[in-house]
N, CA, C and O atoms as a Tinker XYZ file with bonds, in Angstrom:
   464  protein
     1  N     89.776000  136.808000  101.639000    73     2
     2  CA    90.143000  135.631000  102.166000    64     1     3
     3  C     91.920000  135.722000  102.729000    63     2     4     5
     4  O     92.716000  134.869000  102.337000    81     3
     5  N     92.331000  136.793000  103.616000    73     3     6
     6  CA    93.828000  136.465000  103.769000    64     5     7
     7  C     94.601000  135.380000  104.532000    63     6     8     9
     8  O     94.118000  134.895000  105.555000    81     7
     9  N     95.725000  135.013000  104.082000    73     7    10
    10  CA    96.225000  134.133000  104.800000    64     9    11
    11  C     98.164000  135.136000  105.257000    63    10    12    13
    12  O     98.972000  135.554000  104.428000    81    11
    13  N     98.268000  135.190000  106.704000    73    11    14
    14  CA    99.592000  135.218000  107.069000    64    13    15
    15  C    100.502000  134.492000  106.709000    63    14    16    17
    16  O    100.614000  133.306000  107.018000    81    15
    17  N    101.124000  135.020000  106.133000    73    15    18
    18  CA   102.486000  134.126000  105.461000    64    17    19
    19  C    103.271000  132.984000  107.055000    63    18    20    21
    20  O    103.567000  131.790000  107.082000    81    19
    21  N    103.336000  133.790000  107.864000    73    19    22
    22  CA   103.809000  133.351000  109.938000    64    21    23
    23  C    102.679000  131.907000  109.686000    63    22    24    25
    24  O    102.873000  130.706000  109.874000    81    23
    25  N    101.400000  132.711000  109.157000    73    23    26
    26  CA   100.669000  131.054000  110.350000    64    25    27
    27  C    100.688000  129.837000  109.203000    63    26    28    29
    28  O    100.168000  128.786000  109.577000    81    27
    29  N    101.247000  129.866000  107.802000    73    27    30
    30  CA   101.319000  128.811000  106.653000    64    29    31
    31  C    102.852000  127.574000  107.262000    63    30    32    33
    32  O    102.856000  126.345000  107.326000    81    31
    33  N    103.980000  128.604000  107.612000    73    31    34
    34  CA   105.204000  128.011000  108.177000    64    33    35
    35  C    104.520000  126.834000  108.410000    63    34    36    37
    36  O    104.148000  125.996000  107.589000    81    35
    37  N    104.324000  126.863000  110.229000    73    35    38
    38  CA   104.021000  125.843000  111.108000    64    37    39
    39  C    103.062000  125.016000  110.645000    63    38    40    41
    40  O    103.038000  124.023000  111.372000    81    39
    41  N    101.870000  124.916000  109.362000    73    39    42
    42  CA   101.130000  123.686000  109.257000    64    41    43
    43  C    100.234000  124.371000  108.131000    63    42    44    45
    44  O     99.974000  125.527000  107.796000    81    43
    45  N     99.820000  122.830000  107.630000    73    43    46
    46  CA    99.406000  122.572000  106.180000    64    45    47
    47  C     97.720000  123.830000  106.561000    63    46    48    49
    48  O     97.004000  123.965000  107.553000    81    47
    49  N     97.737000  124.665000  104.793000    73    47    50
    50  CA    96.115000  125.565000  105.812000    64    49    51
    51  C     95.369000  125.069000  104.400000    63    50    52    53
    52  O     95.940000  125.317000  103.338000    81    51
    53  N     94.103000  124.376000  104.398000    73    51    54
    54  CA    93.436000  124.479000  103.264000    64    53    55
    55  C     92.518000  125.922000  103.608000    63    54    56    57
    56  O     92.728000  126.891000  104.338000    81    55
    57  N     91.792000  125.667000  103.009000    73    55    58
    58  CA    91.360000  127.025000  102.053000    64    57    59
    59  C     90.022000  126.642000  101.013000    63    58    60    61
    60  O     89.932000  125.566000  100.421000    81    59
    61  N     88.759000  128.031000  100.902000    73    59    62
    62  CA    87.828000  127.493000  100.036000    64    61    63
    63  C     87.288000  127.998000   99.737000    63    62    64    65
    64  O     86.224000  127.574000  100.188000    81    63
    65  N     86.966000  129.334000   98.800000    73    63    66
    66  CA    86.084000  129.683000   98.617000    64    65    67
    67  C     85.395000  129.867000   97.403000    63    66    68    69
    68  O     86.082000  129.884000   96.381000    81    67
    69  N     83.780000  130.052000   97.278000    73    67    70
    70  CA    82.608000  130.447000   96.067000    64    69    71
    71  C     81.806000  131.805000   96.291000    63    70    72    73
    72  O     81.479000  132.572000   97.197000    81    71
    73  N     81.680000  131.624000   94.820000    73    71    74
    74  CA    80.674000  133.235000   95.323000    64    73    75
    75  C     81.036000  133.141000   93.799000    63    74    76    77
    76  O     82.010000  132.773000   93.141000    81    75
    77  N     79.105000  133.925000   93.418000    73    75    78
    78  CA    78.852000  134.255000   91.816000    64    77    79
    79  C     79.366000  132.706000   90.586000    63    78    80    81
    80  O     79.797000  132.756000   89.434000    81    79
    81  N     79.099000  131.613000   91.394000    73    79    82
    82  CA    79.988000  131.150000   89.898000    64    81    83
    83  C     80.755000  129.503000   90.333000    63    82    84    85
    84  O     80.480000  128.347000   90.010000    81    83
    85  N     81.927000  130.189000   91.304000    73    83    86
    86  CA    83.387000  130.376000   91.095000    64    85    87
    87  C     83.319000  129.489000   92.828000    63    86    88    89
    88  O     82.513000  129.569000   93.755000    81    87
    89  N     84.112000  128.987000   92.701000    73    87    90
    90  CA    84.693000  127.558000   93.586000    64    89    91
    91  C     85.720000  127.458000   93.319000    63    90    92    93
    92  O     86.177000  126.561000   92.611000    81    91
    93  N     86.804000  129.053000   94.212000    73    91    94
    94  CA    88.194000  127.816000   94.804000    64    93    95
    95  C     88.753000  127.229000   95.453000    63    94    96    97
    96  O     88.994000  128.207000   96.161000    81    95
    97  N     89.484000  126.100000   96.175000    73    95    98
    98  CA    89.787000  125.824000   96.945000    64    97    99
    99  C     91.491000  124.520000   96.916000    63    98   100   101
   100  O     91.917000  123.652000   96.153000    81    99
   101  N     91.980000  125.229000   98.419000    73    99   102
   102  CA    92.801000  123.954000   97.916000    64   101   103
   103  C     93.299000  124.180000   99.414000    63   102   104   105
   104  O     92.648000  124.398000  100.436000    81   103
   105  N     95.695000  123.960000   99.046000    73   103   106
   106  CA    95.748000  124.094000  100.418000    64   105   107
   107  C     97.191000  124.950000  100.388000    63   106   108   109
   108  O     97.889000  124.942000   99.374000    81   107
   109  N     97.500000  125.549000  101.367000    73   107   110
   110  CA    98.878000  126.493000  101.188000    64   109   111
   111  C     99.574000  125.900000  101.966000    63   110   112   113
   112  O     99.135000  125.689000  103.096000    81   111
   113  N    100.735000  125.501000  101.633000    73   111   114
   114  CA   101.961000  124.746000  102.741000    64   113   115
   115  C    103.170000  125.668000  102.341000    63   114   116   117
   116  O    103.366000  126.278000  101.290000    81   115
   117  N    103.768000  125.605000  103.251000    73   115   118
   118  CA   104.875000  125.869000  103.093000    64   117   119
   119  C    106.087000  125.532000  102.720000    63   118   120   121
   120  O    106.554000  124.719000  103.517000    81   119
   121  N    107.331000  125.980000  101.241000    73   119   122
   122  CA   107.662000  125.641000  100.359000    64   121   123
   123  C    109.122000  125.099000  101.472000    63   122   124   125
   124  O    109.392000  124.012000  101.983000    81   123
   125  N    110.052000  126.922000  101.510000    73   123   126
   126  CA   111.088000  127.141000  101.920000    64   125   127
   127  C    110.640000  128.846000  103.041000    63   126   128   129
   128  O    109.513000  129.170000  103.414000    81   127
   129  N    111.973000  129.609000  103.308000    73   127   130
   130  CA   111.468000  130.392000  104.156000    64   129   131
   131  C    110.990000  131.254000  102.933000    63   130   132   133
   132  O    111.578000  131.105000  101.862000    81   131
   133  N    109.819000  132.265000  103.048000    73   131   134
   134  CA   109.288000  133.212000  102.273000    64   133   135
   135  C    108.519000  132.562000  101.428000    63   134   136   137
   136  O    107.582000  133.272000  101.066000    81   135
   137  N    108.518000  131.563000  100.983000    73   135   138
   138  CA   107.829000  131.214000   99.767000    64   137   139
   139  C    106.298000  129.815000  100.176000    63   138   140   141
   140  O    106.600000  128.631000  100.328000    81   139
   141  N    105.565000  130.053000  100.228000    73   139   142
   142  CA   104.313000  128.961000   99.503000    64   141   143
   143  C    104.205000  128.685000   98.263000    63   142   144   145
   144  O    104.510000  129.327000   97.257000    81   143
   145  N    103.673000  127.519000   98.437000    73   143   146
   146  CA   103.369000  126.850000   97.703000    64   145   147
   147  C    101.622000  126.212000   98.048000    63   146   148   149
   148  O    101.125000  125.440000   98.869000    81   147
   149  N    101.061000  127.154000   96.758000    73   147   150
   150  CA    99.919000  126.406000   96.274000    64   149   151
   151  C     99.207000  126.338000   95.939000    63   150   152   153
   152  O     98.733000  127.354000   95.431000    81   151
   153  N     98.254000  124.768000   95.887000    73   151   154
   154  CA    97.517000  124.362000   94.619000    64   153   155
   155  C     96.842000  123.635000   95.588000    63   154   156   157
   156  O     96.965000  123.009000   96.641000    81   155
   157  N     95.648000  124.222000   94.264000    73   155   158
   158  CA    94.324000  124.714000   94.209000    64   157   159
   159  C     92.911000  123.881000   92.908000    63   158   160   161
   160  O     93.254000  123.573000   91.767000    81   159
   161  N     91.841000  123.724000   93.273000    73   159   162
   162  CA    91.386000  123.732000   91.998000    64   161   163
   163  C     90.348000  124.713000   91.749000    63   162   164   165
   164  O     89.383000  124.806000   92.508000    81   163
   165  N     90.562000  125.810000   90.233000    73   163   166
   166  CA    89.383000  126.283000   90.309000    64   165   167
   167  C     88.068000  125.884000   88.971000    63   166   168   169
   168  O     88.394000  125.480000   87.854000    81   167
   169  N     86.721000  126.089000   89.371000    73   167   170
   170  CA    86.083000  126.243000   89.050000    64   169   171
   171  C     84.729000  126.974000   88.537000    63   170   172   173
   172  O     83.823000  127.255000   89.321000    81   171
   173  N     84.689000  127.182000   87.512000    73   171   174
   174  CA    84.443000  128.406000   86.881000    64   173   175
   175  C     82.610000  128.034000   86.301000    63   174   176   177
   176  O     82.201000  127.115000   85.591000    81   175
   177  N     81.917000  129.084000   86.910000    73   175   178
   178  CA    81.220000  128.679000   85.880000    64   177   179
   179  C     80.896000  130.080000   84.804000    63   178   180   181
   180  O     81.855000  130.851000   84.764000    81   179
   181  N     80.080000  130.364000   84.223000    73   179   182
   182  CA    80.536000  131.687000   83.759000    64   181   183
   183  C     80.490000  131.890000   81.865000    63   182   184   185
   184  O     80.917000  131.091000   81.031000    81   183
   185  N     80.089000  132.695000   81.724000    73   183   186
   186  CA    79.106000  132.715000   80.624000    64   185   187
   187  C     80.838000  133.790000   79.221000    63   186   188   189
   188  O     81.882000  134.386000   79.486000    81   187
   189  N     80.145000  133.444000   77.987000    73   187   190
   190  CA    81.509000  133.336000   77.759000    64   189   191
   191  C     80.738000  133.972000   75.704000    63   190   192   193
   192  O     79.652000  133.948000   75.126000    81   191
   193  N     82.161000  134.427000   75.390000    73   191   194
   194  CA    81.512000  135.089000   73.460000    64   193   195
   195  C     82.494000  134.447000   73.324000    63   194   196   197
   196  O     83.614000  134.568000   73.821000    81   195
   197  N     81.880000  133.407000   72.308000    73   195   198
   198  CA    82.964000  132.201000   71.333000    64   197   199
   199  C     83.518000  133.933000   70.590000    63   198   200   201
   200  O     82.901000  134.994000   70.493000    81   199
   201  N     85.109000  133.484000   70.136000    73   199   202
   202  CA    86.064000  134.702000   69.262000    64   201   203
   203  C     85.604000  134.307000   68.047000    63   202   204   205
   204  O     86.046000  135.117000   67.231000    81   203
   205  N     85.121000  133.702000   67.648000    73   203   206
   206  CA    84.263000  133.321000   66.269000    64   205   207
   207  C     83.125000  133.307000   65.766000    63   206   208   209
   208  O     82.984000  134.207000   64.938000    81   207
   209  N     82.344000  132.739000   65.895000    73   207   210
   210  CA    81.060000  133.652000   65.553000    64   209   211
   211  C     80.498000  133.531000   66.342000    63   210   212   213
   212  O     79.865000  132.475000   66.361000    81   211
   213  N     80.271000  134.747000   67.853000    73   211   214
   214  CA    79.784000  135.727000   68.676000    64   213   215
   215  C     79.338000  135.264000   69.945000    63   214   216   217
   216  O     79.484000  135.705000   71.085000    81   215
   217  N     78.421000  133.694000   69.199000    73   215   218
   218  CA    77.940000  132.581000   70.020000    64   217   219
   219  C     78.097000  133.215000   71.595000    63   218   220   221
   220  O     79.253000  133.346000   71.998000    81   219
   221  N     76.988000  133.613000   72.500000    73   219   222
   222  CA    77.397000  133.644000   74.039000    64   221   223
   223  C     76.602000  132.051000   74.542000    63   222   224   225
   224  O     75.474000  131.659000   74.244000    81   223
   225  N     77.977000  131.155000   75.650000    73   223   226
   226  CA    77.796000  129.796000   75.879000    64   225   227
   227  C     78.199000  130.101000   77.011000    63   226   228   229
   228  O     79.144000  130.827000   77.318000    81   227
   229  N     77.094000  129.247000   78.001000    73   227   230
   230  CA    77.238000  128.979000   79.652000    64   229   231
   231  C     78.902000  128.132000   79.303000    63   230   232   233
   232  O     78.997000  127.747000   78.137000    81   231
   233  N     79.788000  127.928000   79.953000    73   231   234
   234  CA    80.900000  127.522000   80.444000    64   233   235
   235  C     81.797000  127.001000   81.320000    63   234   236   237
   236  O     82.517000  127.793000   81.926000    81   235
   237  N     81.931000  125.568000   81.559000    73   235   238
   238  CA    82.430000  125.240000   82.675000    64   237   239
   239  C     83.280000  125.002000   82.667000    63   238   240   241
   240  O     83.714000  124.484000   81.638000    81   239
   241  N     84.180000  125.207000   83.836000    73   239   242
   242  CA    85.765000  125.479000   82.698000    64   241   243
   243  C     86.154000  125.067000   84.395000    63   242   244   245
   244  O     86.118000  125.862000   85.334000    81   243
   245  N     86.625000  123.203000   84.483000    73   243   246
   246  CA    87.873000  122.554000   85.990000    64   245   247
   247  C     88.812000  123.109000   85.704000    63   246   248   249
   248  O     88.900000  123.466000   84.529000    81   247
   249  N     89.619000  123.338000   86.386000    73   247   250
   250  CA    91.108000  123.661000   86.319000    64   249   251
   251  C     92.095000  123.316000   87.547000    63   250   252   253
   252  O     91.884000  123.835000   88.644000    81   251
   253  N     93.154000  122.450000   87.351000    73   251   254
   254  CA    94.325000  122.410000   88.379000    64   253   255
   255  C     94.891000  123.595000   88.358000    63   254   256   257
   256  O     94.787000  124.478000   87.506000    81   255
   257  N     95.799000  123.564000   89.823000    73   255   258
   258  CA    96.383000  125.171000   89.698000    64   257   259
   259  C     97.547000  124.240000   90.933000    63   258   260   261
   260  O     96.965000  123.757000   91.905000    81   259
   261  N     98.177000  124.155000   90.901000    73   259   262
   262  CA    99.428000  124.868000   91.715000    64   261   263
   263  C    100.805000  126.450000   90.896000    63   262   264   265
   264  O    101.426000  126.599000   89.844000    81   263
   265  N    100.580000  127.462000   92.562000    73   263   266
   266  CA   101.588000  127.667000   92.222000    64   265   267
   267  C    102.445000  128.031000   93.202000    63   266   268   269
   268  O    102.706000  127.260000   94.126000    81   267
   269  N    102.982000  129.265000   93.100000    73   267   270
   270  CA   104.256000  129.804000   94.335000    64   269   271
   271  C    103.736000  130.691000   94.279000    63   270   272   273
   272  O    103.594000  131.223000   93.178000    81   271
   273  N    102.901000  131.608000   96.106000    73   271   274
   274  CA   103.339000  132.593000   96.564000    64   273   275
   275  C    104.746000  133.031000   97.232000    63   274   276   277
   276  O    105.241000  132.299000   98.089000    81   275
   277  N    105.433000  134.309000   96.811000    73   275   278
   278  CA   106.664000  135.162000   97.746000    64   277   279
   279  C    106.245000  135.495000   98.575000    63   278   280   281
   280  O    105.032000  135.461000   98.783000    81   279
   281  N    107.034000  135.909000   99.298000    73   279   282
   282  CA   107.081000  136.925000  100.168000    64   281   283
   283  C    108.051000  137.960000  100.093000    63   282   284   285
   284  O    109.144000  137.737000  100.612000    81   283
   285  N    107.755000  139.542000   99.289000    73   283   286
   286  CA   108.664000  139.841000   98.989000    64   285   287
   287  C    108.668000  139.656000   97.170000    63   286   288   289
   288  O    107.691000  139.513000   96.435000    81   287
   289  N    110.024000  139.716000   96.833000    73   287   290
   290  CA   110.918000  139.690000   95.635000    64   289   291
   291  C    110.850000  138.417000   95.248000    63   290   292   293
   292  O    110.455000  138.065000   96.359000    81   291
   293  N    110.895000  137.193000   94.523000    73   291   294
   294  CA   110.971000  136.241000   93.867000    64   293   295
   295  C    112.564000  136.509000   92.731000    63   294   296   297
   296  O    112.609000  137.106000   91.656000    81   295
   297  N    113.950000  135.663000   93.654000    73   295   298
   298  CA   114.692000  135.434000   92.293000    64   297   299
   299  C    114.820000  134.262000   91.791000    63   298   300   301
   300  O    115.072000  134.414000   90.596000    81   299
   301  N    114.770000  132.774000   92.156000    73   299   302
   302  CA   114.727000  131.938000   91.699000    64   301   303
   303  C    114.102000  131.602000   90.610000    63   302   304   305
   304  O    112.916000  131.324000   90.433000    81   303
   305  N    115.233000  131.661000   89.688000    73   303   306
   306  CA   114.783000  131.470000   88.300000    64   305   307
   307  C    114.782000  130.315000   87.953000    63   306   308   309
   308  O    113.787000  129.786000   87.458000    81   307
   309  N    115.545000  129.901000   88.085000    73   307   310
   310  CA   115.478000  128.438000   87.745000    64   309   311
   311  C    113.471000  127.067000   88.303000    63   310   312   313
   312  O    112.966000  125.991000   87.986000    81   311
   313  N    113.214000  128.260000   89.230000    73   311   314
   314  CA   112.241000  127.255000   89.257000    64   313   315
   315  C    110.650000  127.690000   87.570000    63   314   316   317
   316  O    110.543000  128.754000   86.960000    81   315
   317  N    109.862000  126.529000   87.396000    73   315   318
   318  CA   109.033000  126.799000   86.220000    64   317   319
   319  C    108.082000  127.107000   87.154000    63   318   320   321
   320  O    107.118000  127.764000   86.759000    81   319
   321  N    108.133000  126.783000   88.301000    73   319   322
   322  CA   106.366000  127.335000   88.820000    64   321   323
   323  C    105.812000  128.209000   88.416000    63   322   324   325
   324  O    106.700000  128.973000   88.037000    81   323
   325  N    104.775000  128.700000   88.203000    73   323   326
   326  CA   104.147000  130.034000   88.641000    64   325   327
   327  C    103.580000  130.982000   89.315000    63   326   328   329
   328  O    102.381000  131.206000   89.482000    81   327
   329  N    105.488000  132.124000   90.109000    73   327   330
   330  CA   104.752000  132.579000   90.824000    64   329   331
   331  C    104.184000  134.306000   90.712000    63   330   332   333
   332  O    104.186000  134.871000   89.618000    81   331
   333  N    103.755000  134.959000   91.883000    73   331   334
   334  CA   103.355000  135.321000   91.998000    64   333   335
   335  C    103.591000  136.072000   93.822000    63   334   336   337
   336  O    103.389000  135.358000   94.804000    81   335
   337  N    103.987000  137.409000   93.945000    73   335   338
   338  CA   105.031000  137.988000   94.886000    64   337   339
   339  C    103.836000  138.594000   95.401000    63   338   340   341
   340  O    102.896000  139.118000   94.803000    81   339
   341  N    104.162000  138.333000   97.263000    73   339   342
   342  CA   103.772000  139.420000   97.662000    64   341   343
   343  C    104.267000  140.825000   97.944000    63   342   344   345
   344  O    105.394000  141.194000   97.614000    81   343
   345  N    103.602000  141.407000   98.413000    73   343   346
   346  CA   104.799000  142.530000   99.136000    64   345   347
   347  C    104.013000  142.928000  100.431000    63   346   348   349
   348  O    104.197000  144.114000  100.705000    81   347
   349  N    103.259000  142.327000  101.228000    73   347   350
   350  CA   102.212000  142.427000  102.028000    64   349   351
   351  C    102.558000  141.400000  103.518000    63   350   352   353
   352  O    103.480000  140.592000  103.409000    81   351
   353  N    102.018000  141.455000  104.468000    73   351   354
   354  CA   102.130000  140.087000  105.181000    64   353   355
   355  C    100.935000  137.699000  105.058000    63   354   356   357
   356  O    100.506000  136.601000  105.413000    81   355
   357  N    101.357000  139.269000  103.900000    73   355   358
   358  CA    99.428000  137.606000  104.097000    64   357   359
   359  C     99.545000  137.335000  102.132000    63   358   360   361
   360  O     99.954000  137.981000  101.167000    81   359
   361  N     98.751000  135.663000  102.448000    73   359   362
   362  CA    98.553000  135.775000  101.046000    64   361   363
   363  C     96.428000  136.233000  100.805000    63   362   364   365
   364  O     95.478000  135.853000  101.489000    81   363
   365  N     96.456000  136.982000   99.787000    73   363   366
   366  CA    95.492000  137.185000   99.720000    64   365   367
   367  C     94.346000  136.196000   98.564000    63   366   368   369
   368  O     94.103000  136.908000   97.589000    81   367
   369  N     93.579000  134.710000   98.444000    73   367   370
   370  CA    93.328000  134.405000   97.457000    64   369   371
   371  C     92.149000  135.180000   97.160000    63   370   372   373
   372  O     91.780000  135.148000   95.986000    81   371
   373  N     91.411000  135.941000   98.063000    73   371   374
   374  CA    90.397000  136.240000   97.129000    64   373   375
   375  C     91.885000  137.141000   95.483000    63   374   376   377
   376  O     92.471000  136.404000   94.690000    81   375
   377  N     91.948000  137.721000   95.486000    73   375   378
   378  CA    93.351000  138.510000   94.930000    64   377   379
   379  C     93.534000  137.160000   93.564000    63   378   380   381
   380  O     92.896000  136.874000   92.551000    81   379
   381  N     94.349000  136.800000   94.020000    73   379   382
   382  CA    94.667000  135.321000   93.069000    64   381   383
   383  C     93.482000  134.116000   92.345000    63   382   384   385
   384  O     93.583000  133.150000   91.588000    81   383
   385  N     92.093000  134.986000   93.243000    73   383   386
   386  CA    90.760000  134.083000   92.355000    64   385   387
   387  C     90.627000  134.777000   91.291000    63   386   388   389
   388  O     90.379000  134.196000   90.235000    81   387
   389  N     90.756000  136.102000   91.333000    73   387   390
   390  CA    90.921000  137.295000   90.472000    64   389   391
   391  C     91.010000  137.408000   89.389000    63   390   392   393
   392  O     90.261000  137.444000   88.412000    81   391
   393  N     92.904000  137.518000   89.783000    73   391   394
   394  CA    93.589000  137.491000   88.070000    64   393   395
   395  C     93.557000  136.597000   87.560000    63   394   396   397
   396  O     93.807000  136.752000   86.365000    81   395
   397  N     93.141000  134.495000   88.161000    73   395   398
   398  CA    92.952000  133.309000   87.663000    64   397   399
   399  C     92.273000  133.313000   86.680000    63   398   400   401
   400  O     92.625000  132.755000   85.641000    81   399
   401  N     90.834000  134.137000   86.862000    73   399   402
   402  CA    89.542000  133.867000   86.261000    64   401   403
   403  C     89.694000  134.894000   85.286000    63   402   404   405
   404  O     89.451000  134.549000   84.129000    81   403
   405  N     90.235000  136.746000   85.587000    73   403   406
   406  CA    91.117000  137.313000   85.003000    64   405   407
   407  C     91.176000  136.604000   83.196000    63   406   408   409
   408  O     90.673000  136.575000   82.073000    81   407
   409  N     92.057000  136.216000   83.964000    73   407   410
   410  CA    93.395000  135.339000   82.877000    64   409   411
   411  C     91.904000  134.677000   81.669000    63   410   412   413
   412  O     91.587000  135.115000   80.563000    81   411
   413  N     91.251000  133.443000   82.520000    73   411   414
   414  CA    90.897000  132.847000   81.576000    64   413   415
   415  C     89.383000  133.873000   80.877000    63   414   416   417
   416  O     89.680000  134.189000   79.726000    81   415
   417  N     88.648000  134.157000   81.072000    73   415   418
   418  CA    88.269000  134.914000   80.284000    64   417   419
   419  C     89.405000  136.529000   79.164000    63   418   420   421
   420  O     88.831000  137.317000   78.413000    81   419
   421  N     90.468000  136.540000   79.348000    73   419   422
   422  CA    91.541000  136.735000   78.361000    64   421   423
   423  C     91.447000  136.264000   77.556000    63   422   424   425
   424  O     91.522000  136.941000   76.530000    81   423
   425  N     91.231000  134.883000   77.433000    73   423   426
   426  CA    92.048000  134.100000   76.756000    64   425   427
   427  C     90.850000  134.053000   76.214000    63   426   428   429
   428  O     89.705000  134.343000   76.561000    81   427
   429  N     91.541000  133.482000   74.985000    73   427   430
   430  CA    90.575000  132.317000   73.502000    64   429   431
   431  C     89.890000  131.524000   73.497000    63   430   432   433
   432  O     90.026000  130.391000   73.960000    81   431
   433  N     89.016000  131.993000   72.961000    73   431   434
   434  CA    86.598000  130.991000   73.517000    64   433   435
   435  C     86.655000  130.777000   72.535000    63   434   436   437
   436  O     86.922000  131.728000   71.800000    81   435
   437  N     86.426000  129.295000   71.846000    73   435   438
   438  CA    86.058000  129.228000   71.113000    64   437   439
   439  C     84.731000  128.037000   70.652000    63   438   440   441
   440  O     85.227000  126.979000   70.265000    81   439
   441  N     83.391000  128.041000   70.636000    73   439   442
   442  CA    82.350000  127.378000   70.883000    64   441   443
   443  C     82.318000  125.899000   69.865000    63   442   444   445
   444  O     82.454000  126.055000   68.652000    81   443
   445  N     82.119000  124.387000   70.470000    73   443   446
   446  CA    82.047000  123.367000   70.039000    64   445   447
   447  C     81.565000  123.365000   68.311000    63   446   448   449
   448  O     81.817000  122.455000   67.520000    81   447
   449  N     80.829000  124.615000   68.007000    73   447   450
   450  CA    80.827000  124.781000   66.367000    64   449   451
   451  C     81.320000  124.722000   65.861000    63   450   452   453
   452  O     81.452000  123.940000   64.919000    81   451
   453  N     82.193000  125.991000   66.412000    73   451   454
   454  CA    83.867000  126.523000   65.724000    64   453   455
   455  C     84.908000  125.573000   65.872000    63   454   456   457
   456  O     85.839000  125.313000   65.110000    81   455
   457  N     84.603000  125.097000   66.970000    73   455   458
   458  CA    86.090000  123.610000   67.336000    64   457   459
   459  C     86.658000  122.848000   65.968000    63   458   460   461
   460  O     87.796000  122.746000   65.510000    81   459
   461  N     85.091000  122.254000   65.424000    73   459   462
   462  CA    85.262000  121.384000   64.269000    64   461   463
   463  C     85.586000  122.278000   63.182000    63   462   464
   464  O     85.792000  121.829000   62.054000    81   463
């Protein structure tokens, strides 16, 4: 799902993507010129492997996200939010979803038995 930066400038845009055990839903709203705030919830059901014992576990993860999407290069270093730079005229929500899921997959994961 791609949403043009120009459409977000005038109104808040709700979105929802559901596919393969993933649900990504929230809103996009203009923060200032060339900057859009994405507030969303990521709900992921996936199989993960424990990094300690190697067991395969069905994991359900829910995470609230607040990101900024910049149209072009972002140069405000005082802002602490995560910023995604887009060099197109649109925001690619599926690309953002894929990036967030890959970030989860790359993080260490311990099953309940290994956490204690």
